[in-house]
N, C-alpha and C positions, 0 to 999 in steps of 0.2 A: 700506352700505344705500343711499346716494345713487346709486351706480353701478347697483345692482340695480334701483332704481326707474326709472332712466333706461332700462335695458334693457326693463323691463316696459312703460314708456310707448311705446317704439318698437315693441314687439311688438303692442300694442293699436292703435297708429296703423296699422300694416300690416293688421291684421285688419279694422279699420273701412274702410280704403281698398279693400282687396281684396275685401270683401264687398259692394261697392256697384256691381257691374256691370263689364263688360269695357271700357267706353268710357273709363274713367279712365286717365290716363297712368301707366305703371308707374314708381313712384318707390321701389320696394322696395329697401332696402339689400341687397347680395348676402350679407351675413353674417346677415340676419334671415330666418326662414322666412316664407313666404306663408301666407295663410289656408288654402290647400288642404293645405299640408304641416305647419303648426303644429298643436298639440294632438293629437299622435300618441302621446305617451308620458306617463308619470306625472310626469316632471320638467316637461314642458310644462304639464301641468295645474296643478302647484303654482305655477309662475310666473304663470299666468293668474289663479288664485284670489287670489294676493297682489296682483296688479294690480287685481282687483275691490275688495279692501279699500282699496287706495290711492286709488281713485276717491272714496271717502267723505271723504277728507281735503281735497278741493277747497274753496278759499275760496268758490266759488260755491254749494257744497252745505253740508256740516257744518263746514267750516273757518271760516265766518264768517256767510254769509247766512241760515242757518237761524234765527238769533236774531231777525231782523226779523219773521218770521212768528209767532213763539211768545211772545216776551217784549216786544219793542218795541211790538208791536200788542196792548197790554194796559194794565192799570192799574198795572203794575209799573215802567214805565220812563219816563224823560224823556231828551231829547237835549241834549248839551252845545253843539253848534254847528248851529243850524238851517239854516245856509246851506251846509254842507259838501256838496260834490259835487252842486250844483244842487238841493238840498233833497230828494233822492230818499229820504233817511232820515227827514226831518221828516214826509214824507207818511205814514209808518207810525205815528208817535207821535201824529199829528193825525187819523188815520183818514180820510185823503184820498188813498188810493193810486189812481193812474191807470193805464190800460192800458199806457202807455209808461214806467212807472217802471223805472229801470235795474237794479233788483234782481230783478225778476220773471223776465225771460227767461234770465239766467244760471242761476237756480235750476231753472227748467223744463228747460233744456238739459242741465244737469249731472245732473238726475234721470234723464232719458232716456238719457244716455250711460252711466250706471251700469246701467240696465236693459238696454241693448244689450249691455254687457259680460257681464252675467249670462246673457242669452239666447244669446250666442255660445258660451259655455262649455257651457251645458246642451244646445245643439244638437250638440256634438261629444263630450261626455264618455262616452256609452254605448259608443262604438267603441274607447275606450282600454283596452288590456290591462293590468290592474292588480288589486290586491287589492280584492275587492268591498266589504269593510267600509269601507276607506278611501274608495273611490269614493262610497259611500252618504253618508259624513260630509261629503264635499265638496259633494255635491248639496244636503245639508241646509243647509250654510253659505250656498250661493248662493241658495237659495230664501228663506232668512231675509232676506238683504240685499235681494232683489227685493221681498219683502213689506213690509219696513220702508220702503223708498222709496215704494212705492205707498200705504202707509198715510199717510205724510206728505202726499203729493200729493192724496189724496182728502179729507183734512181741510182742506187749503189751498184747493183748487179745486172740490171736489165731483167729479162725474164727469169722468174724463180718458180719453184713448185707452188702451185696455188692449192693450199689445203684448207678446205672449208668445213670439214667434218672432224669430229674427235678421232684422234689416232688411238686405236684400241690394241694394236699389236706392233711391237718394234720392227717386225719383219714386213709389215704391210706396206711400208714406204719404199722398200727396195726397188720396186718397179715403177716408182713415181718419178718422172723426169721433169724438166723445166717447162712451164707454160710460156708462151710468147708474152713479151712485155705488154702488148696491147690487151691480151686476155686479163692480165693482172690489173691494168688500168680500168677495164670494164667492171671488174669486181669491186675495185676501190670506189668507183662511182656509184655502183649499186648500194654498197654499204652506207656511203655518206648520204645518198638521197633517201634511203630508208631511215637513217638517223635523223634527217632533217624534218621528218613528219612524225617523230616519236613523241612530241610534246615536251621536249626539253626546254627549260627556262632560258632566257637570254642572259641572265646573270646568276652566278653561284659563287659566293665568296669562300667556299670550302675547298675549291679546286676541282670540283667535278666538271665533267664535260657539259657544255652549254650548247644551245642551238647556234649561237654566234660562232662558237668554236667550230661547229660542224660546217657552217656556211663558209667560214674563212678558209678552212682546209679544202673544202670543195672548190672554192675559187682558185686556190693555189694549184690544185690539180689541173683545172681547166687552163690556167695560165701556162703551166708546164707543157700542156698539149697544144698551146697556141690557139686555143678557142677563146679569142679575146672578148667576143660579145657575151658569151655565157659567163665568163669570169666577171666582166664589168657589171652585168645585171645583178649578180649575187652580191658583189661588193657594194654596189649602190644600196642594196637592201640593208646591209650591215650599217652603213653610214646613216641611213634614214631611221634606223631603230633608235639612235641616240642612247644606246645602253652603254657605250664605251666612248672614251674621249682621250685626246692627248693630255697628259699632265702638263701643267705650265712649266715645270722645271724638269729638264731632261734627266738629270741624275736621280731624281726621286723615283723614276721607274724601276731602278735597280737597287733601291735601298732595302737591305735585308729586313728592315722593320716595316716595310710597305708591301708585303706579299699580296698577290691577287688584287692589285689596285685597279683603278678604273681604266687604265690603258691596257692592262694585261688581259688577254683573252683565254689563254690556256697555259698553265704552268705544271711542270712535274713537281710534286710536293716533296720536300725533304725536311728532316729534323736531324740535329747533330747528335744522334745516338746510333749505336751499332745496328746495322740493317736498314737504317732509314736516312742516312746522311749522303750528301753529294761529295764527290771528289773533284768537281769542276774547279773549285777555287784553287786547288793545288795544281791541277793540270794547266790552268790558265795563269798561274802565279809562279813566283820564284822558287817555291818549294820543289816543284817538279820542272816547270818551265817548258813543257812541250808545245805550248801555243803562245810564245812571246810574239809581239807585233813585229812584222817585217819592216825594214826601212822603207820599202815601197809603200806600205800602208801609212806609215807615219808621215811620209812626204805628201801623200794625198790629203792629209788632214791639215796641212799648212794653211793658216788663216781661218780655220774653222774652230769656233768656240767649243765644240763637242770634244775636242782632243783632250782637254783638261779633265773632263768628266768620264772619258772612255779609257784612258791609260795612265799609268803611273810608272815612274822609273825605279828600277831596282838593280843596282850595279850598271852594267853596260846595256841592259835590255829593258824593254817596257812591257808591262803586263796589263791585262784588261781589268779595269775597275768594276766592271759589271759583275764579276765573280768574286771579288776580294771579300774576305770574311776574317777580319783581324781577331774576332772573338773565338775563332776555332782553329786550333793547331792540328786537329784531326779532321774528321768528317764535318761538313758544313750543313747548316740548316737553311742555307740560301736556296730558294727554288730555282728551277731552270725554266725560263720563259721560252716557250716554243712558238706562240702566236701572240702578237700584240697589235694594237690599233694603228700604230705608225706603219706597220707592214701593210695593213689594209689600205691605207691612203696611197702608199707608194705603188702597190699592185694595181689599184684602181686607176691611178694616173697613167701607168704603163699600158693597161688594157685599153683605155680610151685613146691614147696616142697611137697605139698599134693599129687601131681601126681607121686612123686618119688624123692628121694634125688637128689638135683640139685646143682652141683658145679659151675654153670656158672652164669646166670642172677639172680638167687635167691640170691646168695651172693652179686652180684654187687648192687642190689637195697637195700638190707639190709644194706650194708656197706655205701651206700650214706646217709642213715639216721644216722648211727652211727658217721660217720666222721663229718657230719654237726653239730652234738651234741658235738663234741670235744672228742669222744671216738676213740679208735684204730679200724682199720678194722680187721675183723675176717677171718680166713682161715679154710680149711678143717681139720687142726690140732686142732683148737679150737672147731669146730662143726663137728664132724666126721661122723654123721649119721642123718637120717631124724628126729629122736626124739629130739636130741639136738638142731637141727636147729629150730624145731617147738617151743621148749621152749624159744629160743632166740627171735623168732618172737613175741611170746605172751608177753614177757617182754618188747620188744621195743614198741609194740602197747600200752601197759599200760602207759609207761613213755612218749612217744612222744605225745600221744593223751589224756593224763590225763585230766579229767574233760572237755572233748570235746564231751560228750554224746555218747560214744561208748562202755563203759566198760561193762554194764550189758548185752547188746546184744551180745558182744563178748563172755562173759562167758557162756551164754546160748547156742550159736551155737557151741562152743567148747565142750559142754557137761560136763563142770567142775564147774558149778556155785555152786552146793551143797557142793562140797569139798572145794572150795575156801572160801566160806562164813563161813564154819565150822572152817577152819584153821585161818582165819583172825579175825573173830568176836566171835567165839565160839557159833554160832547160828546154830541149826539144822533146815534147811528148808525142806519142803516136796515137792514132785514132783509137786503138783498142784500150788505151789507158784512160779513156773517158768513162770506162766502167772498171770496176775492181775485179780481181780474180776470185772465183768461187773458192772457198777454203779447201785446201788439200784434203783435210780430214773428211769433209762432207762428200767430196767426189770419191774418196777411197771407200767410204762406208756404203755408198749407194751407187751401184754400177750403172744405173739409168740416168745419173746426174752428169751432164756434160760441162766441160770447162768453157769459159769465155774465150773467144778467139784471141790469139796472141800470148796466151799464158800456158805454161807447161807444168 
C-alpha cells in the first residue's frame, strides 16, 4: 500500500504540475504519464480515485487539523500545553484565532488540493471507455468527497471561492473572489443529489463512499439549513434501509480492530505507516493533548455510563478513548469516523421534533441511543413539550458524539454558541467569531479574496 500511495502521489503531482500551463519546467518522470495521457483507462481512473481518497488522510485536513475547528473551538476541550508551537493551538481553545494562525492556511490549502483532485478526475472521466455503471459510481464517490470538503469549508469560513473546474494556471485564480455561502450550499446539494442517483451500494466494507453516506451527509446539510422536513425524509429512508444499526456495546464502535463496522457509515481510512497514518490519537491523547476533555464536558457526563468508554485519565487531564491506540507510538491505524448511525438517529429525532412536538418516532430514536448507553428510556412525562425534548437531544448529541468533530458546528447551527461558551469558559465571543478568519496567506496571494468581517 505504501508503494501504491507513492505512485498515486507522483501521478497527482504530475497532473497538478502539467495542468498549470506550458511555462513550467518539465519535471515529469519518464515512467509517469503526463496530464494529457493519464486518465485514459479504467485502471488510470481507479488509481486517481484512490489518490482522491488518500488526500483526505492529510494531517493538514482530516488527519489532524480538522479537530481544531470542530472540538477544540468549543466547550468540549482544553489544551495540555498552551505554549506548544507558538500558541497556535491555544488560540483555538481561547477563541482568539488570528489570520496568521498556522493551522488555517494548511487546512485551506489541503481542502482546495482535494477539490482540485476531484475536478481533475471529473474533467476527464467522461472520455474513458469503461462500464457505465462503474463510471457512474466513481462520479458519485468524487462528488460526495467534493461536497463534503465544501460543506466543512462553508461552515468554517462562510462563503468561499466555488471552484468546479480544473485549475490549469496558477494565475487564473487571482481574479476569483468568494461566492456567497448560499451559492456554496446550492452546489453541495447538487453534488450530493447527483451522487445519490449514481448507483452506489448501501454497504461497502472497504471504506468507499456508499449511498447511505451520501444520504446521511445530505440530511446533515438540510439540518444545518433548518430544512427539517427534507432532512427527516432522507433520514427515515436510511433507517428503513436496515443496512446499518447501533452496535449493542458502545465501546465496540471505536475498537481499532472493528473498523467499518455496522454502525459506521463513512470513515477516513488510515494505516500506521508513513503517509497513511492518523495523528488523531496523539492530538486527542496525552502525547500532544490539544483536545483533552474540559471539566464542563466531564461534568455533563456525571451519571452517564458512556463516560468510562469515552474518556480515560492521564495525569490531571482526561482524553478520548475513541482515538486511543496503545499499539502505535507514532502514526495510528485507527480510522476517523465522520458519519455513523447514532448520528442518523439523533438527527432524525431532532428533525421530527423541530417540525412539532413528536411523541412517536422522535422518542423511539432518542431512546434507542439512551438505552444502548445504559440509560432509562424517557416518556412524555419526562419530556412533556418540544423545548424539553430539544434540550435532551442537544445533551445526547454532546455526550454520544463527544469529540467526534460535531460540537462546534452543532452549537452554531443551534444559535447558542455564544451563550454556551460564555457559561462554560467565561469567554465572551463576538458574532464574527462564529466564522474563522480567511488565512492571511490566501488573502495576500489573491487580491480578489476578501477577509471575513471582524478580522484584520
